[in-house]
N, C-alpha and C positions, 0 to 999 in steps of 0.2 A: 103611370106617369103618362100615357098618352093622351089622356082626359083632360089635362089640364097643358097639353104642349101645343099650343097653338100663338101663334105671332101675335094676337090680340092683347093675350096676356102678357106676352116677353114684353110686349112695347107698355103694358100697364105698369107691372115691375118697373123697368129701366125707368119710367117717369116717375111713380112712388121713392126709387133710388136717386133721381134727382132733386126732388123736391124736401126729400132727409136731407142731403148731402148740401142741398143751398143753405134750408135752416141750421144745421149746423156751423158751415161757414161763417155766415154772417152772425150768430150767435155767440161764434169764436170773434169774431173782428170787433165786432159792437163791446164785447167784451173789452179789447184795448184799444175804444174809442177810434176806430176804422171803417165801422159800418157805412154802408154807401148802398145805393138803391141802381138797379140797371137804367142807365139811359133810355129817354122814349126812343130815340132811334131803334136802337134792340130789341125792346118791346114789339116795334113797329114792322122789323125785319122778323120776328118771329110770327107773329100774326098772319105773315106773308107765308114765311116760309109751312103755318101749318094749313093753311088752304092752298098750297099748292101739294102739298101730299096727300091731301083728305081729297082732290083732284084726282089726283093720278091713280089713288085705288078706285075710286067710282069708275074711270075710264076703264080704268084693269079687268075690274070685272063686272059692267058692261062687255067689253068685247069678250069675257071668257063666258058670261050668258050667251052672248050672241052666236058663238063655238059652240053652243049646248055642253060645255066639260064645266067639270069641277074645278070652285075655288078652294075649296077644302084641303089643307096639305094633311098628307099621311094618305091620299087617297090615288089611285093611280089616273090620270086623264085621259080621257077620251080623246081628246082630238088637239094638237098644238097649234099655240095662236101668236101666230107672226106678224098679224097687220095692226093696225092703231098705233097706241102708245107703247105696244109692243115693238115696235121698229125703234124705238130709241132706249129701251133698255129689257133685259128679260128677267129683270124682274118688277114692274112698274110698283105691285104694292108693297113690298118692302123697300122698295125705295123710295115710296108715300109713307111709309111708317118711320125711316129715318128721318125723313126730312120733317115731320111731326115731332118727334121726339126734341132734333134739333130747335126746333119752333117753339115746342115748350121751356127748352131749358132756356131759352131768351126772355120767353115769356114772361113766365110763374117761376121760374127758378130763380137760377143762376149762372150767367154766361159761361164760367168756370164746367158747369155741368154737360156744357156741348162734347167735352171730351168723353163722355158715355158712348156718343152715334158712335166710334168704332168698334166700341166693346161688343152693342149692340146690335151692328152690322156682323161681326165674325160670329156671333153668335146663333146668329138667322141663319149664315151661310152652313155653319155646323151640322143646324139643325134641323132644316126645308129643304135649303138651296140644293145642294148636292145631293141629297133623296131626289129632288123634282128632274134634275136634270140628267140622274140616272136612268131614271123612266122613262122621258123624251126619247135621251140618247137610246132606250132600247127601242119606245114601241115607233119610231119616227126618226131613223136613224138618219135618211138624207137629207132630209127637213131639217132636221136639228142642226147636225153639222155646218149645214147651208147658215142658218138660221145665227148660229152661236159665233161664223168668223165676219160675220157683218154686224152684230148687235152684242154692246157691251154685256157685260153683266150686269152692272150699277148703272155709271152715267158713261 
C-alpha cells in the first residue's frame, strides 16, 4: 500500500470525493427545485486559496531542495528545515494541500464540501506527519524541540 500512500494521491482522492459529493448534492437539490450555483465571490476565493496552496507547496519544496533533504514522505530526512516558509508552519506542503482542497471545493465543487478539509488534515496527520515528526525528533532532538515550541503544526 505504501506505493500509493502519498499526499498528492490523498489530495486527488479527496478532490474526487468533493466533486462526487457536490454532484450528488446538486442533483438532489435540483430534483426538489432547490438547485443553486456557487456565487462568484466564493469561486474567486477558491481560486485565491488554490494559488496560496500551490505557492506554499512550491516555497516548501524549494526550501527542502536548498537544504538537500528529501521531499518524499516515508523517507528519513537528512536535514531539518526551519527557515523560510517553515518558520510559519511545520507542514507548509500539507497546509498547501489543505488550502488547495478548500479552494477546489469553492471553485469547482460545492461550498459544503469544504467540510472535507478537516478530515483530510486528520488523515495527513495520521499517515505522514506523526512519522515525519518522530524522525525529526529522533535525528535532530534539540533543533526539533525548539522549532516545535516556536512553530505551529498547521497555522
